[in-house]
DRENBA-318605 format. One record per residue (C-alpha): residue number from 1; residue in three letters; x, y, z. Coordinates in pm, whole numbers. Example, Ala and Ser with C-alpha at 12.3 -4.5 7.8 and 13.67 -1.06 7.14 Angstrom:
2
@nr:1&rest:ALA&xx:1230&yy:-450&zz:780 $
@nr:2&rest:SER&xx:1367&yy:-106&zz:714 $
END
This chain:
260
@nr:1&rest:MET&xx:0&yy:0&zz:0 $
@nr:2&rest:ALA&xx:283&yy:239&zz:87 $
@nr:3&rest:ASP&xx:461&yy:148&zz:-234 $
@nr:4&rest:GLU&xx:152&yy:238&zz:-435 $
@nr:5&rest:GLU&xx:117&yy:576&zz:-262 $
@nr:6&rest:GLY&xx:486&yy:650&zz:-326 $
@nr:7&rest:SER&xx:447&yy:566&zz:-691 $
@nr:8&rest:GLU&xx:147&yy:795&zz:-724 $
@nr:9&rest:SER&xx:335&yy:1079&zz:-551 $
@nr:10&rest:ARG&xx:634&yy:1044&zz:-780 $
@nr:11&rest:GLY&xx:406&yy:1037&zz:-1083 $
@nr:12&rest:SER&xx:225&yy:1354&zz:-974 $
@nr:13&rest:SER&xx:554&yy:1537&zz:-926 $
@nr:14&rest:ALA&xx:670&yy:1436&zz:-1271 $
@nr:15&rest:ASP&xx:347&yy:1568&zz:-1421 $
@nr:16&rest:ASP&xx:390&yy:1901&zz:-1241 $
@nr:17&rest:VAL&xx:744&yy:1938&zz:-1375 $
@nr:18&rest:GLU&xx:632&yy:1866&zz:-1728 $
@nr:19&rest:GLU&xx:347&yy:2115&zz:-1700 $
@nr:20&rest:ARG&xx:575&yy:2388&zz:-1569 $
@nr:21&rest:ARG&xx:825&yy:2314&zz:-1841 $
@nr:22&rest:ALA&xx:556&yy:2348&zz:-2105 $
@nr:23&rest:ASP&xx:437&yy:2679&zz:-1956 $
@nr:24&rest:LEU&xx:794&yy:2811&zz:-1953 $
@nr:25&rest:ILE&xx:851&yy:2711&zz:-2315 $
@nr:26&rest:SER&xx:521&yy:2877&zz:-2415 $
@nr:27&rest:ALA&xx:616&yy:3199&zz:-2231 $
@nr:28&rest:LEU&xx:960&yy:3200&zz:-2395 $
@nr:29&rest:ARG&xx:801&yy:3158&zz:-2736 $
@nr:30&rest:GLU&xx:563&yy:3449&zz:-2673 $
@nr:31&rest:MET&xx:852&yy:3667&zz:-2560 $
@nr:32&rest:ALA&xx:1051&yy:3571&zz:-2869 $
@nr:33&rest:GLN&xx:756&yy:3657&zz:-3096 $
@nr:34&rest:ALA&xx:707&yy:3993&zz:-2920 $
@nr:35&rest:LEU&xx:1077&yy:4070&zz:-2954 $
@nr:36&rest:GLN&xx:1070&yy:3986&zz:-3323 $
@nr:37&rest:GLN&xx:768&yy:4214&zz:-3379 $
@nr:38&rest:THR&xx:945&yy:4496&zz:-3197 $
@nr:39&rest:ILE&xx:1258&yy:4451&zz:-3410 $
@nr:40&rest:ARG&xx:1052&yy:4448&zz:-3731 $
@nr:41&rest:ALA&xx:868&yy:4766&zz:-3627 $
@nr:42&rest:GLN&xx:1198&yy:4941&zz:-3555 $
@nr:43&rest:GLN&xx:1341&yy:4834&zz:-3889 $
@nr:44&rest:GLN&xx:1044&yy:4970&zz:-4085 $
@nr:45&rest:PRO&xx:1105&yy:5317&zz:-4237 $
@nr:46&rest:PRO&xx:900&yy:5604&zz:-4094 $
@nr:47&rest:PRO&xx:592&yy:5713&zz:-4290 $
@nr:48&rest:ILE&xx:684&yy:5939&zz:-4578 $
@nr:49&rest:ALA&xx:537&yy:6289&zz:-4561 $
@nr:50&rest:THR&xx:332&yy:6393&zz:-4861 $
@nr:51&rest:ASP&xx:410&yy:6703&zz:-5063 $
@nr:52&rest:GLY&xx:119&yy:6876&zz:-4893 $
@nr:53&rest:ASP&xx:253&yy:6796&zz:-4546 $
@nr:54&rest:THR&xx:601&yy:6917&zz:-4640 $
@nr:55&rest:LYS&xx:471&yy:7244&zz:-4781 $
@nr:56&rest:ALA&xx:258&yy:7301&zz:-4472 $
@nr:57&rest:MET&xx:553&yy:7244&zz:-4238 $
@nr:58&rest:VAL&xx:778&yy:7475&zz:-4442 $
@nr:59&rest:ALA&xx:508&yy:7745&zz:-4449 $
@nr:60&rest:LEU&xx:462&yy:7722&zz:-4072 $
@nr:61&rest:CYS&xx:838&yy:7749&zz:-4013 $
@nr:62&rest:GLU&xx:857&yy:8056&zz:-4236 $
@nr:63&rest:PHE&xx:557&yy:8205&zz:-4058 $
@nr:64&rest:LYS&xx:713&yy:8150&zz:-3712 $
@nr:65&rest:HIS&xx:1041&yy:8296&zz:-3837 $
@nr:66&rest:GLN&xx:859&yy:8629&zz:-3886 $
@nr:67&rest:LYS&xx:784&yy:8633&zz:-3511 $
@nr:68&rest:PRO&xx:408&yy:8689&zz:-3544 $
@nr:69&rest:PRO&xx:242&yy:8832&zz:-3232 $
@nr:70&rest:ALA&xx:31&yy:8612&zz:-3012 $
@nr:71&rest:PHE&xx:-323&yy:8715&zz:-2922 $
@nr:72&rest:LYS&xx:-456&yy:8637&zz:-2574 $
@nr:73&rest:GLY&xx:-803&yy:8781&zz:-2622 $
@nr:74&rest:GLU&xx:-736&yy:9118&zz:-2456 $
@nr:75&rest:PRO&xx:-1053&yy:9327&zz:-2402 $
@nr:76&rest:ASP&xx:-910&yy:9611&zz:-2611 $
@nr:77&rest:PRO&xx:-1047&yy:9648&zz:-2967 $
@nr:78&rest:VAL&xx:-743&yy:9844&zz:-3081 $
@nr:79&rest:VAL&xx:-511&yy:9560&zz:-2973 $
@nr:80&rest:ALA&xx:-730&yy:9308&zz:-3156 $
@nr:81&rest:GLU&xx:-734&yy:9511&zz:-3473 $
@nr:82&rest:GLN&xx:-360&yy:9573&zz:-3464 $
@nr:83&rest:TRP&xx:-298&yy:9202&zz:-3415 $
@nr:84&rest:LEU&xx:-513&yy:9115&zz:-3716 $
@nr:85&rest:ASP&xx:-338&yy:9380&zz:-3927 $
@nr:86&rest:GLU&xx:4&yy:9240&zz:-3834 $
@nr:87&rest:ILE&xx:-102&yy:8882&zz:-3912 $
@nr:88&rest:ASN&xx:-246&yy:8996&zz:-4244 $
@nr:89&rest:LYS&xx:78&yy:9171&zz:-4332 $
@nr:90&rest:ILE&xx:290&yy:8864&zz:-4256 $
@nr:91&rest:LEU&xx:61&yy:8627&zz:-4448 $
@nr:92&rest:ASP&xx:61&yy:8860&zz:-4748 $
@nr:93&rest:ALA&xx:441&yy:8890&zz:-4738 $
@nr:94&rest:LEU&xx:474&yy:8510&zz:-4735 $
@nr:95&rest:ARG&xx:218&yy:8486&zz:-5017 $
@nr:96&rest:ILE&xx:-5&yy:8253&zz:-4819 $
@nr:97&rest:ARG&xx:-330&yy:8310&zz:-5008 $
@nr:98&rest:GLU&xx:-542&yy:8001&zz:-4941 $
@nr:99&rest:SER&xx:-808&yy:8080&zz:-4680 $
@nr:100&rest:ASN&xx:-766&yy:7754&zz:-4488 $
@nr:101&rest:SER&xx:-390&yy:7807&zz:-4458 $
@nr:102&rest:ARG&xx:-429&yy:8170&zz:-4352 $
@nr:103&rest:ILE&xx:-682&yy:8073&zz:-4085 $
@nr:104&rest:THR&xx:-463&yy:7787&zz:-3960 $
@nr:105&rest:HIS&xx:-160&yy:8013&zz:-3924 $
@nr:106&rest:ALA&xx:-358&yy:8293&zz:-3758 $
@nr:107&rest:ALA&xx:-532&yy:8059&zz:-3511 $
@nr:108&rest:TYR&xx:-194&yy:7908&zz:-3423 $
@nr:109&rest:GLN&xx:-118&yy:8239&zz:-3248 $
@nr:110&rest:PHE&xx:-425&yy:8227&zz:-3022 $
@nr:111&rest:THR&xx:-356&yy:8177&zz:-2653 $
@nr:112&rest:GLY&xx:-556&yy:8211&zz:-2331 $
@nr:113&rest:GLU&xx:-912&yy:8334&zz:-2379 $
@nr:114&rest:ALA&xx:-867&yy:8364&zz:-2755 $
@nr:115&rest:ALA&xx:-773&yy:7994&zz:-2780 $
@nr:116&rest:LYS&xx:-1080&yy:7900&zz:-2575 $
@nr:117&rest:TRP&xx:-1301&yy:8113&zz:-2800 $
@nr:118&rest:TRP&xx:-1158&yy:7952&zz:-3114 $
@nr:119&rest:LYS&xx:-1232&yy:7604&zz:-2979 $
@nr:120&rest:MET&xx:-1595&yy:7707&zz:-2934 $
@nr:121&rest:VAL&xx:-1605&yy:7845&zz:-3290 $
@nr:122&rest:LYS&xx:-1474&yy:7515&zz:-3427 $
@nr:123&rest:ARG&xx:-1744&yy:7325&zz:-3241 $
@nr:124&rest:SER&xx:-2022&yy:7547&zz:-3376 $
@nr:125&rest:CYS&xx:-1920&yy:7574&zz:-3742 $
@nr:126&rest:ASN&xx:-1706&yy:7408&zz:-4008 $
@nr:127&rest:VAL&xx:-1390&yy:7620&zz:-4014 $
@nr:128&rest:GLU&xx:-1250&yy:7404&zz:-4296 $
@nr:129&rest:THR&xx:-1487&yy:7578&zz:-4540 $
@nr:130&rest:MET&xx:-1456&yy:7924&zz:-4382 $
@nr:131&rest:SER&xx:-1312&yy:8200&zz:-4603 $
@nr:132&rest:TRP&xx:-1048&yy:8441&zz:-4477 $
@nr:133&rest:ASP&xx:-1296&yy:8730&zz:-4493 $
@nr:134&rest:GLN&xx:-1541&yy:8529&zz:-4283 $
@nr:135&rest:PHE&xx:-1267&yy:8456&zz:-4030 $
@nr:136&rest:CYS&xx:-1178&yy:8827&zz:-4003 $
@nr:137&rest:LYS&xx:-1543&yy:8922&zz:-3959 $
@nr:138&rest:THR&xx:-1596&yy:8650&zz:-3694 $
@nr:139&rest:PHE&xx:-1283&yy:8763&zz:-3512 $
@nr:140&rest:LEU&xx:-1373&yy:9133&zz:-3517 $
@nr:141&rest:ASP&xx:-1736&yy:9069&zz:-3422 $
@nr:142&rest:LYS&xx:-1601&yy:8905&zz:-3106 $
@nr:143&rest:PHE&xx:-1308&yy:9129&zz:-3016 $
@nr:144&rest:PHE&xx:-1410&yy:9452&zz:-3193 $
@nr:145&rest:PRO&xx:-1792&yy:9448&zz:-3182 $
@nr:146&rest:PRO&xx:-2002&yy:9665&zz:-3418 $
@nr:147&rest:VAL&xx:-2101&yy:9912&zz:-3144 $
@nr:148&rest:LEU&xx:-1735&yy:10010&zz:-3101 $
@nr:149&rest:GLN&xx:-1682&yy:10028&zz:-3476 $
@nr:150&rest:GLU&xx:-1980&yy:10265&zz:-3500 $
@nr:151&rest:ALA&xx:-1816&yy:10487&zz:-3238 $
@nr:152&rest:LYS&xx:-1507&yy:10505&zz:-3461 $
@nr:153&rest:VAL&xx:-1725&yy:10609&zz:-3756 $
@nr:154&rest:GLU&xx:-1876&yy:10885&zz:-3544 $
@nr:155&rest:LYS&xx:-1528&yy:11008&zz:-3451 $
@nr:156&rest:PHE&xx:-1434&yy:11017&zz:-3818 $
@nr:157&rest:ASN&xx:-1744&yy:11218&zz:-3904 $
@nr:158&rest:LYS&xx:-1649&yy:11477&zz:-3639 $
@nr:159&rest:LEU&xx:-1276&yy:11484&zz:-3718 $
@nr:160&rest:TYR&xx:-1117&yy:11830&zz:-3763 $
@nr:161&rest:GLN&xx:-756&yy:11936&zz:-3767 $
@nr:162&rest:GLY&xx:-785&yy:12175&zz:-3475 $
@nr:163&rest:LYS&xx:-447&yy:12214&zz:-3304 $
@nr:164&rest:MET&xx:-294&yy:11914&zz:-3482 $
@nr:165&rest:SER&xx:-29&yy:11964&zz:-3747 $
@nr:166&rest:ALA&xx:-123&yy:11865&zz:-4102 $
@nr:167&rest:MET&xx:82&yy:11546&zz:-4068 $
@nr:168&rest:GLU&xx:-85&yy:11455&zz:-3737 $
@nr:169&rest:TYR&xx:-425&yy:11524&zz:-3891 $
@nr:170&rest:ASP&xx:-333&yy:11304&zz:-4188 $
@nr:171&rest:ALA&xx:-236&yy:11015&zz:-3957 $
@nr:172&rest:ARG&xx:-560&yy:11044&zz:-3758 $
@nr:173&rest:PHE&xx:-764&yy:11073&zz:-4079 $
@nr:174&rest:THR&xx:-604&yy:10758&zz:-4221 $
@nr:175&rest:GLU&xx:-659&yy:10567&zz:-3896 $
@nr:176&rest:LEU&xx:-1029&yy:10648&zz:-3871 $
@nr:177&rest:SER&xx:-1120&yy:10642&zz:-4242 $
@nr:178&rest:ARG&xx:-1091&yy:10263&zz:-4248 $
@nr:179&rest:TYR&xx:-1408&yy:10240&zz:-4038 $
@nr:180&rest:ALA&xx:-1611&yy:10444&zz:-4289 $
@nr:181&rest:PRO&xx:-1496&yy:10326&zz:-4632 $
@nr:182&rest:GLU&xx:-1814&yy:10454&zz:-4796 $
@nr:183&rest:LEU&xx:-1712&yy:10812&zz:-4711 $
@nr:184&rest:VAL&xx:-1376&yy:10778&zz:-4886 $
@nr:185&rest:SER&xx:-1466&yy:10531&zz:-5161 $
@nr:186&rest:THR&xx:-1317&yy:10752&zz:-5435 $
@nr:187&rest:GLU&xx:-1016&yy:10981&zz:-5450 $
@nr:188&rest:ALA&xx:-1245&yy:11281&zz:-5494 $
@nr:189&rest:LYS&xx:-1454&yy:11192&zz:-5185 $
@nr:190&rest:LYS&xx:-1142&yy:11133&zz:-4979 $
@nr:191&rest:ALA&xx:-987&yy:11461&zz:-5091 $
@nr:192&rest:ARG&xx:-1299&yy:11665&zz:-5009 $
@nr:193&rest:LYS&xx:-1345&yy:11497&zz:-4671 $
@nr:194&rest:PHE&xx:-985&yy:11568&zz:-4570 $
@nr:195&rest:GLU&xx:-1008&yy:11920&zz:-4706 $
@nr:196&rest:HIS&xx:-1326&yy:11990&zz:-4508 $
@nr:197&rest:GLY&xx:-1151&yy:11913&zz:-4179 $
@nr:198&rest:LEU&xx:-853&yy:12144&zz:-4230 $
@nr:199&rest:ARG&xx:-811&yy:12458&zz:-4022 $
@nr:200&rest:PRO&xx:-993&yy:12754&zz:-4187 $
@nr:201&rest:ASN&xx:-672&yy:12946&zz:-4267 $
@nr:202&rest:ILE&xx:-539&yy:12640&zz:-4453 $
@nr:203&rest:ARG&xx:-869&yy:12519&zz:-4598 $
@nr:204&rest:LEU&xx:-947&yy:12849&zz:-4768 $
@nr:205&rest:LYS&xx:-620&yy:12840&zz:-4962 $
@nr:206&rest:VAL&xx:-653&yy:12471&zz:-5054 $
@nr:207&rest:SER&xx:-1023&yy:12432&zz:-5135 $
@nr:208&rest:VAL&xx:-1020&yy:12693&zz:-5412 $
@nr:209&rest:LEU&xx:-780&yy:12473&zz:-5608 $
@nr:210&rest:ARG&xx:-1025&yy:12179&zz:-5621 $
@nr:211&rest:LEU&xx:-742&yy:11929&zz:-5630 $
@nr:212&rest:PRO&xx:-861&yy:11586&zz:-5753 $
@nr:213&rest:THR&xx:-664&yy:11350&zz:-5527 $
@nr:214&rest:TYR&xx:-604&yy:11308&zz:-5156 $
@nr:215&rest:ALA&xx:-226&yy:11312&zz:-5202 $
@nr:216&rest:GLU&xx:-240&yy:11647&zz:-5380 $
@nr:217&rest:VAL&xx:-464&yy:11800&zz:-5112 $
@nr:218&rest:LEU&xx:-229&yy:11679&zz:-4839 $
@nr:219&rest:GLU&xx:77&yy:11811&zz:-5020 $
@nr:220&rest:ARG&xx:-82&yy:12155&zz:-5070 $
@nr:221&rest:ALA&xx:-200&yy:12163&zz:-4706 $
@nr:222&rest:LEU&xx:156&yy:12098&zz:-4588 $
@nr:223&rest:ILE&xx:288&yy:12379&zz:-4808 $
@nr:224&rest:VAL&xx:23&yy:12625&zz:-4691 $
@nr:225&rest:GLU&xx:83&yy:12527&zz:-4327 $
@nr:226&rest:ALA&xx:457&yy:12584&zz:-4366 $
@nr:227&rest:ASP&xx:391&yy:12924&zz:-4529 $
@nr:228&rest:CYS&xx:155&yy:13019&zz:-4244 $
@nr:229&rest:GLU&xx:416&yy:12922&zz:-3985 $
@nr:230&rest:GLU&xx:684&yy:13122&zz:-4165 $
@nr:231&rest:PHE&xx:456&yy:13425&zz:-4189 $
@nr:232&rest:LYS&xx:378&yy:13394&zz:-3818 $
@nr:233&rest:LYS&xx:749&yy:13392&zz:-3730 $
@nr:234&rest:VAL&xx:820&yy:13696&zz:-3951 $
@nr:235&rest:ARG&xx:527&yy:13887&zz:-3800 $
@nr:236&rest:GLU&xx:645&yy:13805&zz:-3446 $
@nr:237&rest:LYS&xx:997&yy:13928&zz:-3523 $
@nr:238&rest:THR&xx:856&yy:14248&zz:-3674 $
@nr:239&rest:ARG&xx:649&yy:14313&zz:-3363 $
@nr:240&rest:GLN&xx:953&yy:14261&zz:-3144 $
@nr:241&rest:ARG&xx:1160&yy:14507&zz:-3348 $
@nr:242&rest:MET&xx:881&yy:14764&zz:-3344 $
@nr:243&rest:GLY&xx:849&yy:14726&zz:-2968 $
@nr:244&rest:GLN&xx:1219&yy:14780&zz:-2920 $
@nr:245&rest:HIS&xx:1217&yy:15078&zz:-3156 $
@nr:246&rest:SER&xx:920&yy:15244&zz:-2985 $
@nr:247&rest:GLY&xx:1083&yy:15190&zz:-2645 $
@nr:248&rest:ASN&xx:1412&yy:15365&zz:-2725 $
@nr:249&rest:PRO&xx:1278&yy:15728&zz:-2762 $
@nr:250&rest:ASN&xx:1107&yy:15702&zz:-2426 $
@nr:251&rest:LYS&xx:1428&yy:15590&zz:-2268 $
@nr:252&rest:LYS&xx:1616&yy:15878&zz:-2428 $
@nr:253&rest:GLN&xx:1350&yy:16126&zz:-2322 $
@nr:254&rest:ARG&xx:1370&yy:16009&zz:-1959 $
@nr:255&rest:THR&xx:1748&yy:16039&zz:-1970 $
@nr:256&rest:SER&xx:1729&yy:16398&zz:-2105 $
@nr:257&rest:SER&xx:1476&yy:16498&zz:-1840 $
@nr:258&rest:SER&xx:1699&yy:16366&zz:-1566 $
@nr:259&rest:SER&xx:1997&yy:16565&zz:-1696 $
@nr:260&rest:SER&xx:1805&yy:16891&zz:-1703 $
END
């Protein structure tokens, strides 16, 4: 009886060893297969970029090289407009004309609140089919709303030279005229609008000429302004000389009276 139990025990142990050996061989095979797959994956060449991908990467590198400004979504319409102007200038210089590419590059510069806003825009509409003009309008409607643009138009309507120099008036005129393109849609309209805001002493000498272009009106206004300034200096010097001349006889008269 004891011999039978010993035989059964030895047989069970042998079975366990064989089972473990089989498991070990199976595990080693799986490891070998996994290792072979890893080696094959490493030996495979990386995916080749298409011409479109290459062009896009080159365009983005060139764009970043221009150091375009980032836009955080500042609550200042002037900052928003200046940012859009700068982005437009860079994209035009790089000759990036396709709307989708222009939008991609511009949106790449969004950070903070602007980035969050753009994510919401992408959820609500298909930006892949959006034109550049639509992007600019969407951007300005958010960060430079119509009510503020209307205020700029009102400022342009009430713009006069006042105490500004002709060059300062020209800069202000150019800045505000963009918000009311219908008022300066032709050279003649632009010339008359600028002319109307000149100081009276300059306007009277310019308006009679009925110059046809804005550039000509500005040039004549600068000449007249310079002439007015020169005349003012000459008149002031004349007054000073006359004052000195009229003061001398009195001084002589007082000296003579004292002597007598």
